[in-house]
C-alpha positions in Angstrom: -44.1 94.2 0.7 -43.2 96.7 -2.2 -46.1 98.1 -4.8 -45.5 97.9 -8.5 -48.2 98.0 -11.5 -48.8 95.2 -14.3 -48.9 97.0 -17.7 -52.7 96.9 -16.9 -52.7 99.3 -14.1 -53.4 96.6 -11.8 -51.1 96.9 -8.4 -49.3 93.9 -6.8 -47.2 93.4 -3.8 -44.5 92.3 -4.3 -41.5 90.2 -1.8 -38.3 92.6 -2.7 -36.4 89.0 -0.7 -37.6 87.1 -3.6 -36.3 89.2 -6.4 -33.1 88.0 -8.3 -32.5 90.9 -10.7 -34.6 94.2 -12.2 -34.0 94.3 -16.2 -35.1 97.4 -18.5 -35.5 96.3 -22.3 -37.3 98.5 -22.8 -40.4 96.8 -20.3 -39.0 96.8 -16.5 -39.2 92.9 -15.5 -39.0 90.8 -12.2 -37.1 88.3 -12.4 -37.7 85.8 -8.5 -35.3 83.5 -7.4 -37.9 80.6 -8.5 -38.1 81.8 -12.4 -41.1 83.6 -12.2 -40.9 87.0 -14.2 -43.0 90.2 -13.8 -43.3 93.0 -16.5 -44.3 96.1 -14.2 -44.7 99.8 -15.2 -42.1 101.1 -12.6 -38.7 101.5 -14.3 -35.4 99.7 -12.7 -34.7 102.9 -10.7 -37.7 103.5 -9.1 -37.9 99.7 -8.3 -34.5 99.9 -6.4 -35.7 102.3 -4.9 -38.6 100.8 -3.5 -36.5 98.0 -2.5 -33.8 100.6 -0.6 -37.6 102.2 1.3 -38.1 99.1 2.2 -34.7 97.6 3.8 -34.7 101.2 5.2 -38.0 100.6 7.1 -36.4 97.4 8.4 -33.5 98.6 9.9 -35.5 102.0 11.4 -37.4 99.7 12.8 -34.6 96.7 14.3 -33.6 100.3 15.5 -36.4 101.4 16.8 -37.3 98.1 18.9 -33.9 98.0 19.8 -34.3 101.7 21.9 -37.3 100.3 23.4 -39.0 103.1 20.9 -41.0 101.2 18.7 -44.8 102.4 18.7 -47.0 100.9 15.7 -49.4 103.5 13.8 -51.4 102.8 11.0 -51.1 104.9 8.0 -52.9 107.9 7.2 -56.3 106.6 4.9 -54.7 109.3 2.0 -51.8 108.1 1.7 -52.2 105.1 -0.6 -49.2 104.1 -2.7 -47.3 106.0 -0.9 -44.0 104.2 1.1 -41.5 106.3 3.3 -38.8 105.1 6.2 -40.3 108.0 8.1 -42.7 106.8 10.8 -46.5 108.7 10.0 -47.5 111.8 11.8 -50.1 111.0 13.9 -53.1 113.0 13.4 -52.9 114.9 16.6 -49.3 115.4 15.2 -50.6 117.0 12.0 
């Protein structure tokens, strides 16, 4: 899931696999395959970057699982709104 923000400031998660297209004219609109439309604050480029990060994270996790290196880690409490394909370091590693 990717996080996006409605124009009223409310954040919500959106399944990027259901996004058919994203347009910016002037507001950014995400069109889903079922015809649903969401107007969001993020730019088209930001939405696309989130989708790329989401898919890269799936590939990175699959690679780690295939090599037997995968371990579940909870994100740090102060990471709200931050996404990354890089695994979160444990508290001991900081």
